[in-house]
VMD Tcl script that builds the backbone (N, CA, C; Angstrom):
set m [mol new atoms 417]
animate dup $m
set s [atomselect $m all]
$s set {name element resname resid chain x y z} {
  {N N MET 1 A 101.028 53.695 128.068}
  {CA C MET 1 A 100.176 54.700 128.665}
  {C C MET 1 A 100.994 55.685 129.501}
  {N N LYS 2 A 101.996 55.146 130.196}
  {CA C LYS 2 A 102.840 55.993 131.019}
  {C C LYS 2 A 103.636 56.971 130.158}
  {N N LYS 3 A 104.100 56.523 128.981}
  {CA C LYS 3 A 104.854 57.391 128.073}
  {C C LYS 3 A 103.977 58.519 127.541}
  {N N VAL 4 A 102.743 58.210 127.224}
  {CA C VAL 4 A 101.807 59.231 126.736}
  {C C VAL 4 A 101.558 60.273 127.825}
  {N N PHE 5 A 101.368 59.801 129.040}
  {CA C PHE 5 A 101.147 60.723 130.159}
  {C C PHE 5 A 102.362 61.636 130.369}
  {N N LEU 6 A 103.567 61.074 130.309}
  {CA C LEU 6 A 104.778 61.867 130.482}
  {C C LEU 6 A 104.955 62.881 129.356}
  {N N LEU 7 A 104.611 62.486 128.139}
  {CA C LEU 7 A 104.682 63.397 127.002}
  {C C LEU 7 A 103.712 64.562 127.183}
  {N N LEU 8 A 102.480 64.265 127.574}
  {CA C LEU 8 A 101.489 65.323 127.806}
  {C C LEU 8 A 101.903 66.229 128.959}
  {N N LEU 9 A 102.482 65.661 129.978}
  {CA C LEU 9 A 102.953 66.451 131.112}
  {C C LEU 9 A 104.090 67.378 130.685}
  {N N ALA 10 A 105.019 66.868 129.901}
  {CA C ALA 10 A 106.135 67.689 129.420}
  {C C ALA 10 A 105.640 68.816 128.520}
  {N N MET 11 A 104.662 68.525 127.672}
  {CA C MET 11 A 104.118 69.557 126.787}
  {C C MET 11 A 103.371 70.634 127.554}
  {N N SER 12 A 102.835 70.311 128.715}
  {CA C SER 12 A 102.106 71.319 129.480}
  {C C SER 12 A 103.037 72.356 130.086}
  {N N PHE 13 A 104.335 72.055 130.161}
  {CA C PHE 13 A 105.297 73.019 130.690}
  {C C PHE 13 A 105.976 73.840 129.594}
  {N N THR 14 A 105.588 73.634 128.343}
  {CA C THR 14 A 106.101 74.431 127.237}
  {C C THR 14 A 104.938 75.171 126.616}
  {N N SER 15 A 105.239 76.013 125.662}
  {CA C SER 15 A 104.172 76.803 125.053}
  {C C SER 15 A 104.519 77.127 123.613}
  {N N CYS 16 A 103.635 77.864 122.960}
  {CA C CYS 16 A 103.790 78.151 121.529}
  {C C CYS 16 A 105.097 78.859 121.203}
  {N N ALA 17 A 105.403 79.923 121.883}
  {CA C ALA 17 A 106.626 80.663 121.572}
  {C C ALA 17 A 107.857 79.816 121.837}
  {N N THR 18 A 107.822 79.029 122.889}
  {CA C THR 18 A 108.948 78.169 123.225}
  {C C THR 18 A 109.125 77.076 122.181}
  {N N LEU 19 A 108.035 76.507 121.728}
  {CA C LEU 19 A 108.097 75.385 120.796}
  {C C LEU 19 A 108.371 75.805 119.359}
  {N N PHE 20 A 107.753 76.893 118.906}
  {CA C PHE 20 A 107.736 77.210 117.480}
  {C C PHE 20 A 108.574 78.416 117.078}
  {N N SER 21 A 109.349 78.991 117.979}
  {CA C SER 21 A 110.138 80.176 117.653}
  {C C SER 21 A 111.620 79.933 117.914}
  {N N ASP 22 A 112.432 80.555 117.094}
  {CA C ASP 22 A 113.868 80.534 117.310}
  {C C ASP 22 A 114.264 81.760 118.124}
  {N N LYS 23 A 115.455 81.719 118.707}
  {CA C LYS 23 A 115.945 82.873 119.460}
  {C C LYS 23 A 116.276 84.030 118.530}
  {N N GLU 24 A 116.594 83.727 117.280}
  {CA C GLU 24 A 116.912 84.736 116.284}
  {C C GLU 24 A 116.056 84.505 115.047}
  {N N TYR 25 A 115.867 85.562 114.273}
  {CA C TYR 25 A 115.122 85.430 113.022}
  {C C TYR 25 A 115.572 86.517 112.054}
  {N N ASN 26 A 115.240 86.343 110.782}
  {CA C ASN 26 A 115.599 87.307 109.745}
  {C C ASN 26 A 114.543 88.388 109.624}
  {N N VAL 27 A 115.004 89.623 109.568}
  {CA C VAL 27 A 114.117 90.748 109.301}
  {C C VAL 27 A 114.671 91.461 108.065}
  {N N ARG 28 A 113.793 91.847 107.177}
  {CA C ARG 28 A 114.180 92.535 105.937}
  {C C ARG 28 A 114.241 94.029 106.219}
  {N N VAL 29 A 115.386 94.638 106.004}
  {CA C VAL 29 A 115.566 96.073 106.207}
  {C C VAL 29 A 115.724 96.710 104.837}
  {N N ILE 30 A 114.859 97.700 104.543}
  {CA C ILE 30 A 114.896 98.326 103.221}
  {C C ILE 30 A 114.812 99.845 103.349}
  {N N SER 31 A 115.276 100.498 102.308}
  {CA C SER 31 A 115.129 101.941 102.143}
  {C C SER 31 A 114.824 102.165 100.671}
  {N N TYR 32 A 113.876 103.044 100.384}
  {CA C TYR 32 A 113.535 103.316 98.985}
  {C C TYR 32 A 114.500 104.317 98.360}
  {N N GLU 33 A 115.417 104.842 99.157}
  {CA C GLU 33 A 116.437 105.752 98.659}
  {C C GLU 33 A 117.659 104.938 98.251}
  {N N LYS 34 A 118.380 105.399 97.250}
  {CA C LYS 34 A 119.531 104.651 96.738}
  {C C LYS 34 A 120.764 104.885 97.594}
  {N N ASN 35 A 121.661 103.906 97.543}
  {CA C ASN 35 A 122.970 103.981 98.196}
  {C C ASN 35 A 122.864 104.224 99.699}
  {N N ARG 36 A 122.021 103.477 100.352}
  {CA C ARG 36 A 121.869 103.603 101.804}
  {C C ARG 36 A 122.395 102.343 102.470}
  {N N LYS 37 A 122.851 102.533 103.700}
  {CA C LYS 37 A 123.306 101.417 104.533}
  {C C LYS 37 A 122.620 101.549 105.881}
  {N N ALA 38 A 122.619 100.447 106.624}
  {CA C ALA 38 A 122.028 100.453 107.963}
  {C C ALA 38 A 123.017 99.829 108.930}
  {N N GLU 39 A 123.118 100.449 110.098}
  {CA C GLU 39 A 123.939 99.895 111.158}
  {C C GLU 39 A 123.021 99.299 112.207}
  {N N ILE 40 A 123.184 97.995 112.431}
  {CA C ILE 40 A 122.367 97.261 113.399}
  {C C ILE 40 A 123.299 96.366 114.199}
  {N N ASN 41 A 123.256 96.493 115.512}
  {CA C ASN 41 A 124.090 95.665 116.393}
  {C C ASN 41 A 125.560 95.695 115.994}
  {N N ASP 42 A 126.096 96.866 115.758}
  {CA C ASP 42 A 127.510 97.071 115.431}
  {C C ASP 42 A 127.935 96.462 114.098}
  {N N SER 43 A 126.995 96.134 113.241}
  {CA C SER 43 A 127.303 95.637 111.897}
  {C C SER 43 A 126.648 96.569 110.887}
  {N N ILE 44 A 127.298 96.740 109.741}
  {CA C ILE 44 A 126.772 97.623 108.696}
  {C C ILE 44 A 126.346 96.776 107.503}
  {N N TYR 45 A 125.122 97.043 107.009}
  {CA C TYR 45 A 124.531 96.286 105.902}
  {C C TYR 45 A 124.167 97.241 104.774}
  {N N THR 46 A 124.438 96.848 103.537}
  {CA C THR 46 A 123.990 97.594 102.375}
  {C C THR 46 A 122.532 97.235 102.126}
  {N N LEU 47 A 121.689 98.251 101.993}
  {CA C LEU 47 A 120.252 98.018 101.860}
  {C C LEU 47 A 119.864 97.798 100.412}
  {N N PRO 48 A 118.899 96.942 100.154}
  {CA C PRO 48 A 118.129 96.122 101.092}
  {C C PRO 48 A 118.953 94.949 101.616}
  {N N ALA 49 A 118.607 94.526 102.828}
  {CA C ALA 49 A 119.364 93.440 103.452}
  {C C ALA 49 A 118.467 92.606 104.349}
  {N N ASP 50 A 118.790 91.326 104.432}
  {CA C ASP 50 A 118.166 90.444 105.414}
  {C C ASP 50 A 119.113 90.370 106.601}
  {N N VAL 51 A 118.622 90.774 107.760}
  {CA C VAL 51 A 119.458 90.877 108.948}
  {C C VAL 51 A 118.951 89.894 109.998}
  {N N MET 52 A 119.877 89.119 110.558}
  {CA C MET 52 A 119.539 88.194 111.632}
  {C C MET 52 A 119.553 88.973 112.949}
  {N N VAL 53 A 118.396 89.025 113.612}
  {CA C VAL 53 A 118.291 89.746 114.883}
  {C C VAL 53 A 117.832 88.781 115.972}
  {N N LYS 54 A 118.246 89.078 117.176}
  {CA C LYS 54 A 117.876 88.272 118.328}
  {C C LYS 54 A 116.559 88.794 118.884}
  {N N ARG 55 A 115.653 87.880 119.193}
  {CA C ARG 55 A 114.375 88.261 119.783}
  {C C ARG 55 A 114.603 88.787 121.195}
  {N N SER 56 A 113.977 89.907 121.501}
  {CA C SER 56 A 114.153 90.513 122.804}
  {C C SER 56 A 113.023 91.500 123.052}
  {N N LYS 57 A 112.762 91.781 124.318}
  {CA C LYS 57 A 111.768 92.801 124.635}
  {C C LYS 57 A 112.380 94.199 124.578}
  {N N GLU 58 A 113.702 94.270 124.408}
  {CA C GLU 58 A 114.395 95.553 124.302}
  {C C GLU 58 A 114.220 96.138 122.901}
  {N N ASP 59 A 114.294 97.452 122.810}
  {CA C ASP 59 A 114.207 98.125 121.520}
  {C C ASP 59 A 115.432 97.800 120.669}
  {N N LEU 60 A 115.239 97.807 119.357}
  {CA C LEU 60 A 116.324 97.581 118.411}
  {C C LEU 60 A 116.742 98.945 117.856}
  {N N LYS 61 A 118.007 99.267 118.005}
  {CA C LYS 61 A 118.543 100.531 117.493}
  {C C LYS 61 A 119.059 100.319 116.079}
  {N N VAL 62 A 118.603 101.170 115.160}
  {CA C VAL 62 A 118.994 101.094 113.757}
  {C C VAL 62 A 119.428 102.486 113.319}
  {N N THR 63 A 120.553 102.566 112.624}
  {CA C THR 63 A 121.030 103.844 112.102}
  {C C THR 63 A 121.078 103.758 110.589}
  {N N LEU 64 A 120.392 104.693 109.924}
  {CA C LEU 64 A 120.415 104.793 108.467}
  {C C LEU 64 A 121.614 105.646 108.086}
  {N N ILE 65 A 122.440 105.123 107.180}
  {CA C ILE 65 A 123.675 105.795 106.786}
  {C C ILE 65 A 123.632 106.071 105.288}
  {N N GLY 66 A 123.986 107.299 104.935}
  {CA C GLY 66 A 124.071 107.691 103.530}
  {C C GLY 66 A 125.134 108.749 103.374}
  {N N ASP 67 A 125.198 109.379 102.214}
  {CA C ASP 67 A 126.143 110.466 101.988}
  {C C ASP 67 A 125.824 111.604 102.948}
  {N N LYS 68 A 126.728 111.877 103.867}
  {CA C LYS 68 A 126.584 112.959 104.859}
  {C C LYS 68 A 125.319 112.804 105.697}
  {N N LEU 69 A 124.887 111.568 105.908}
  {CA C LEU 69 A 123.643 111.318 106.641}
  {C C LEU 69 A 123.846 110.221 107.673}
  {N N ARG 70 A 123.352 110.456 108.850}
  {CA C ARG 70 A 123.236 109.434 109.897}
  {C C ARG 70 A 121.949 109.740 110.641}
  {N N LYS 71 A 120.970 108.882 110.493}
  {CA C LYS 71 A 119.693 109.083 111.165}
  {C C LYS 71 A 119.379 107.857 112.004}
  {N N ASP 72 A 119.115 108.075 113.289}
  {CA C ASP 72 A 118.840 106.988 114.222}
  {C C ASP 72 A 117.349 106.677 114.282}
  {N N PHE 73 A 117.049 105.388 114.302}
  {CA C PHE 73 A 115.682 104.891 114.452}
  {C C PHE 73 A 115.641 103.932 115.632}
  {N N THR 74 A 114.484 103.842 116.250}
  {CA C THR 74 A 114.243 102.872 117.311}
  {C C THR 74 A 113.093 101.988 116.873}
  {N N VAL 75 A 113.335 100.694 116.789}
  {CA C VAL 75 A 112.293 99.736 116.429}
  {C C VAL 75 A 111.825 99.093 117.735}
  {N N LYS 76 A 110.559 99.293 118.057}
  {CA C LYS 76 A 109.988 98.771 119.293}
  {C C LYS 76 A 109.677 97.286 119.140}
  {N N ALA 77 A 109.969 96.535 120.174}
  {CA C ALA 77 A 109.626 95.114 120.185}
  {C C ALA 77 A 108.117 94.974 120.359}
  {N N SER 78 A 107.562 94.006 119.685}
  {CA C SER 78 A 106.123 93.750 119.761}
  {C C SER 78 A 105.887 92.280 120.084}
  {N N LEU 79 A 104.750 91.997 120.682}
  {CA C LEU 79 A 104.376 90.601 120.907}
  {C C LEU 79 A 104.040 89.958 119.570}
  {N N ARG 80 A 104.526 88.751 119.376}
  {CA C ARG 80 A 104.257 88.036 118.129}
  {C C ARG 80 A 102.815 87.549 118.092}
  {N N PRO 81 A 102.204 87.531 116.916}
  {CA C PRO 81 A 100.860 86.962 116.797}
  {C C PRO 81 A 100.799 85.504 117.251}
  {N N ALA 82 A 101.877 84.743 117.041}
  {CA C ALA 82 A 101.904 83.347 117.487}
  {C C ALA 82 A 101.772 83.263 119.001}
  {N N PHE 83 A 102.359 84.201 119.712}
  {CA C PHE 83 A 102.234 84.226 121.171}
  {C C PHE 83 A 100.803 84.585 121.566}
  {N N ILE 84 A 100.262 85.597 120.950}
  {CA C ILE 84 A 98.941 86.092 121.340}
  {C C ILE 84 A 97.848 85.071 121.027}
  {N N TYR 85 A 97.808 84.621 119.769}
  {CA C TYR 85 A 96.721 83.733 119.353}
  {C C TYR 85 A 97.020 82.264 119.630}
  {N N GLY 86 A 98.271 81.866 119.490}
  {CA C GLY 86 A 98.636 80.473 119.712}
  {C C GLY 86 A 98.505 80.047 121.153}
  {N N ASN 87 A 98.713 80.976 122.073}
  {CA C ASN 87 A 98.650 80.621 123.482}
  {C C ASN 87 A 97.237 80.618 124.047}
  {N N MET 88 A 96.257 80.995 123.248}
  {CA C MET 88 A 94.879 80.933 123.749}
  {C C MET 88 A 94.511 79.506 124.139}
  {N N ALA 89 A 94.912 78.540 123.331}
  {CA C ALA 89 A 94.630 77.136 123.653}
  {C C ALA 89 A 95.448 76.692 124.857}
  {N N PHE 90 A 96.693 77.151 124.941}
  {CA C PHE 90 A 97.535 76.788 126.080}
  {C C PHE 90 A 96.989 77.389 127.374}
  {N N LEU 91 A 96.424 78.570 127.295}
  {CA C LEU 91 A 95.907 79.228 128.491}
  {C C LEU 91 A 94.795 78.400 129.124}
  {N N ILE 92 A 93.976 77.774 128.300}
  {CA C ILE 92 A 92.875 76.945 128.804}
  {C C ILE 92 A 93.360 75.534 129.134}
  {N N GLY 93 A 94.124 74.931 128.203}
  {CA C GLY 93 A 94.523 73.536 128.380}
  {C C GLY 93 A 95.750 73.312 129.227}
  {N N ALA 94 A 96.683 74.255 129.210}
  {CA C ALA 94 A 97.932 74.080 129.958}
  {C C ALA 94 A 98.444 75.450 130.402}
  {N N PRO 95 A 97.844 76.011 131.428}
  {CA C PRO 95 A 98.221 77.373 131.829}
  {C C PRO 95 A 99.674 77.512 132.275}
  {N N ILE 96 A 100.304 76.439 132.690}
  {CA C ILE 96 A 101.711 76.510 133.088}
  {C C ILE 96 A 102.575 76.856 131.881}
  {N N GLY 97 A 102.214 76.328 130.713}
  {CA C GLY 97 A 102.941 76.655 129.491}
  {C C GLY 97 A 102.834 78.118 129.136}
  {N N TYR 98 A 101.678 78.705 129.383}
  {CA C TYR 98 A 101.489 80.137 129.120}
  {C C TYR 98 A 102.387 80.962 130.039}
  {N N VAL 99 A 102.481 80.566 131.287}
  {CA C VAL 99 A 103.348 81.262 132.245}
  {C C VAL 99 A 104.807 81.148 131.807}
  {N N ALA 100 A 105.187 80.002 131.246}
  {CA C ALA 100 A 106.557 79.830 130.754}
  {C C ALA 100 A 106.855 80.828 129.645}
  {N N ASP 101 A 105.885 81.097 128.789}
  {CA C ASP 101 A 106.064 82.061 127.704}
  {C C ASP 101 A 106.195 83.486 128.213}
  {N N LEU 102 A 105.612 83.790 129.337}
  {CA C LEU 102 A 105.694 85.145 129.873}
  {C C LEU 102 A 107.115 85.516 130.279}
  {N N ASN 103 A 107.965 84.539 130.498}
  {CA C ASN 103 A 109.358 84.789 130.857}
  {C C ASN 103 A 110.315 84.504 129.703}
  {N N ASN 104 A 109.778 84.349 128.510}
  {CA C ASN 104 A 110.571 83.927 127.371}
  {C C ASN 104 A 110.706 85.077 126.365}
  {N N GLN 105 A 111.923 85.368 125.935}
  {CA C GLN 105 A 112.161 86.438 124.961}
  {C C GLN 105 A 111.651 86.073 123.569}
  {N N LYS 106 A 111.371 84.800 123.327}
  {CA C LYS 106 A 110.918 84.364 122.009}
  {C C LYS 106 A 109.526 84.885 121.658}
  {N N ARG 107 A 108.836 85.470 122.601}
  {CA C ARG 107 A 107.484 85.968 122.324}
  {C C ARG 107 A 107.501 87.316 121.619}
  {N N PHE 108 A 108.681 87.920 121.461}
  {CA C PHE 108 A 108.800 89.241 120.847}
  {C C PHE 108 A 109.356 89.162 119.438}
  {N N TYR 109 A 109.091 90.211 118.664}
  {CA C TYR 109 A 109.706 90.356 117.340}
  {C C TYR 109 A 109.669 91.827 116.931}
  {N N TYR 110 A 110.388 92.144 115.874}
  {CA C TYR 110 A 110.477 93.520 115.377}
  {C C TYR 110 A 109.758 93.683 114.044}
  {N N GLY 111 A 108.909 92.752 113.722}
  {CA C GLY 111 A 108.219 92.781 112.440}
  {C C GLY 111 A 108.992 91.980 111.406}
  {N N LYS 112 A 108.398 91.801 110.248}
  {CA C LYS 112 A 109.051 91.070 109.162}
  {C C LYS 112 A 109.887 91.994 108.297}
  {N N ARG 113 A 109.516 93.292 108.311}
  {CA C ARG 113 A 110.182 94.242 107.435}
  {C C ARG 113 A 110.310 95.581 108.156}
  {N N ILE 114 A 111.472 96.201 108.038}
  {CA C ILE 114 A 111.717 97.530 108.593}
  {C C ILE 114 A 112.025 98.458 107.424}
  {N N ILE 115 A 111.220 99.481 107.259}
  {CA C ILE 115 A 111.410 100.439 106.165}
  {C C ILE 115 A 111.991 101.719 106.750}
  {N N LEU 116 A 113.148 102.115 106.255}
  {CA C LEU 116 A 113.830 103.312 106.729}
  {C C LEU 116 A 113.748 104.402 105.672}
  {N N ASN 117 A 113.379 105.602 106.089}
  {CA C ASN 117 A 113.232 106.729 105.182}
  {C C ASN 117 A 113.887 107.944 105.829}
  {N N ALA 118 A 114.908 108.488 105.207}
  {CA C ALA 118 A 115.656 109.612 105.781}
  {C C ALA 118 A 114.796 110.862 105.917}
  {N N SER 119 A 113.835 111.056 105.045}
  {CA C SER 119 A 113.016 112.268 105.094}
  {C C SER 119 A 111.800 112.124 106.008}
  {N N ASP 120 A 111.628 110.962 106.586}
  {CA C ASP 120 A 110.492 110.723 107.471}
  {C C ASP 120 A 110.738 111.380 108.826}
  {N N SER 121 A 109.710 111.993 109.392}
  {CA C SER 121 A 109.855 112.631 110.704}
  {C C SER 121 A 109.734 111.620 111.840}
  {N N VAL 122 A 109.238 110.431 111.554}
  {CA C VAL 122 A 109.075 109.389 112.562}
  {C C VAL 122 A 110.395 108.649 112.754}
  {N N THR 123 A 110.839 108.561 114.002}
  {CA C THR 123 A 112.074 107.819 114.280}
  {C C THR 123 A 111.816 106.597 115.156}
  {N N VAL 124 A 110.570 106.412 115.592}
  {CA C VAL 124 A 110.189 105.235 116.373}
  {C C VAL 124 A 109.271 104.391 115.502}
  {N N ILE 125 A 109.678 103.153 115.255}
  {CA C ILE 125 A 108.933 102.251 114.377}
  {C C ILE 125 A 108.277 101.179 115.223}
  {N N GLU 126 A 106.970 101.019 115.038}
  {CA C GLU 126 A 106.216 100.004 115.772}
  {C C GLU 126 A 105.533 99.077 114.775}
  {N N HIS 127 A 105.446 97.797 115.147}
  {CA C HIS 127 A 104.848 96.787 114.279}
  {C C HIS 127 A 103.765 96.018 115.016}
  {N N GLY 128 A 102.910 95.392 114.228}
  {CA C GLY 128 A 101.969 94.400 114.730}
  {C C GLY 128 A 101.100 94.843 115.883}
  {N N PHE 129 A 101.042 94.004 116.889}
  {CA C PHE 129 A 100.147 94.175 118.030}
  {C C PHE 129 A 100.433 95.475 118.776}
  {N N ARG 130 A 101.701 95.837 118.889}
  {CA C ARG 130 A 102.094 97.042 119.620}
  {C C ARG 130 A 101.512 98.297 118.977}
  {N N LYS 131 A 101.386 98.302 117.665}
  {CA C LYS 131 A 100.856 99.453 116.941}
  {C C LYS 131 A 99.405 99.737 117.328}
  {N N ARG 132 A 98.687 98.719 117.744}
  {CA C ARG 132 A 97.271 98.869 118.085}
  {C C ARG 132 A 97.037 99.129 119.572}
  {N N LEU 133 A 98.123 99.186 120.367}
  {CA C LEU 133 A 97.985 99.431 121.807}
  {C C LEU 133 A 97.845 100.922 122.082}
  {N N PRO 134 A 97.172 101.282 123.176}
  {CA C PRO 134 A 97.147 102.687 123.572}
  {C C PRO 134 A 98.572 103.179 123.859}
  {N N ALA 135 A 98.815 104.458 123.623}
  {CA C ALA 135 A 100.155 105.021 123.748}
  {C C ALA 135 A 100.736 104.870 125.149}
  {N N HIS 136 A 99.911 104.846 126.195}
  {CA C HIS 136 A 100.406 104.792 127.560}
  {C C HIS 136 A 100.778 103.377 128.003}
  {N N TYR 137 A 100.440 102.368 127.218}
  {CA C TYR 137 A 100.712 100.985 127.615}
  {C C TYR 137 A 102.130 100.595 127.238}
  {N N GLN 138 A 102.876 100.070 128.154}
  {CA C GLN 138 A 104.229 99.569 127.918}
  {C C GLN 138 A 104.362 98.191 128.525}
  {N N PHE 139 A 105.122 97.312 127.892}
  {CA C PHE 139 A 105.394 96.001 128.498}
  {C C PHE 139 A 106.857 95.805 128.637}
}
mol reanalyze $m
mol bondsrecalc $m
mol representation Tube
mol addrep $m
């Protein structure tokens, strides 16, 4: 009985993002234009590519590279659906675990796929929950 109590107590100090997310994850970077490359975190990838990125609340800088082309993009970090929906149960049953997630970088992601288009006028890419937020809201 004591072991069960200790296990439940330990679980109340963790949360969904902490338990079920890695610090890094793969994001698919693609361009529908031929012979393009992307520079991410000082590394250059031939597109399409699966890129390992670190979860962070900071923006991800991506540069599309082609023949005589360098176009910069900013991918905004978004809250993961696992954090938003998964923590609903933690908020009621173990609010300390929810607070632990508020200080954890694992609650963010840049989407599953980043599509880069040189002719696109948009240079800021938003995914998931962040896309549905009012423009004035920042986290």
